[in-house]
N, C-alpha and C positions, 0 to 999 in steps of 0.2 A: 594747475589752472594756467591757463594760456590767455592771453591777451587777444582778443579780437576787436575789430573795428567796424562798422557799419554806419554809413551815414544816410540819414533822411528819416522821415516820419511818415504818417498816414496822408501828409498832404503834397510830398513830393516823390519823385523817384528814389528808389534806394541803390546805394551801391552794397553789394554783398561783401560780405568778409573775405570771401574766397576771391573775390577779385583783387582784393589789396594783398591776400597772402602770393599771388601770381605776381604781382607787382614787385614784393619786396624778394622774390626769389630770382626774379630778371637778372639783375645784375651779376648773379653767381652762375649762370647758366647761359649756355649759347643760344637757345630760342624759346619759343613759348612752349612748343612742344615737350621739352626737356622739364621747362619749369612744370607743367601740368603734370607729367609722368611722376613727379616729384610727390605730388598729393593724391596722386590715384585717379586724376580727372583725364578724359580723353582731350584731344586736341582741340576737336569741335565744340566740346562743352566750356573748355579755357576761352576760346574766342567767343562764344556767347557771352560771357562774365565780363570778359575786357569790353566789348561792345556797349552791354547794357553800362557799365560804369561811365564808359565815354559818353554816353548820351546824358546819363545821370550829371555826370560833372561839367558837360559842356565842353569836352577839351578831349584830343588826342592823345592816348596815353602811350601805345606802342605803333611803331612803324614797321612795315616788310619791306625790305629792299632785296631786289634778287642778286643772289648771291652772299649777301651779307646776314641772312636771317630775320630773325625777329628782335628788334630792339627798342629800348624806352625811348620815347621822345623828351626833349628836355623835362616838360610838365612832369610825364611820368617818374623820370628820374628825381626831379624835387620831390614829388609825392611819396616816392619809396624811400628816400633819404629821412624824408620827415618822419615816416613810420618806421624806420630802424631806429632813429632817435628817440622817438617815445616809448618804443619797447625798451630799450637800453636804461632808460631812467627809471622805467616802473619795474624793470627784472627784481631789483633786491625787495620790493614790496609784494611783487607777486610770488616771490620764493616764500617770504615770510607768511604770506596767505595760506599757499600750498602747506606747508609745513605745519599751520596750526589748524586747518581742516582736515588732514591727515590724523591730527593726534584726535581730533573731535570724533571722527569716523570711527578710529580703533577706539577710544573710549564707548561711544554709543554702540558699538558692535559687541563689545565685552559686556555691556550691562544687558544687551537685549539678549545675549547667550544665557545669561544668568538667569534671566525671568523665564526665558522661554527655553526649557531644556531640550 
């Protein structure tokens, strides 16, 4: 299991989970291009995700500076840090849930195999 975050509902603009993934990866890499490639996304698609997220949130998340590449804005850095904190707090519960789900799937597959040879 993996934590994904998506903000919004039917009445407002949505922030896709992939945009949050990019934000969380940005502090560990040098550019949006590198962050995007880590998820198998094109650079153009990554920019579109970020722009959609910025529009939905009403604030800039990244900035491009000539000679310095793409960096998180202070707001983007705050959001990325908050997401990392949430994930680290929930990691033990996600690990336990993953193990429980794996056990249930294995048990179910075994029962299914016995019922249908």
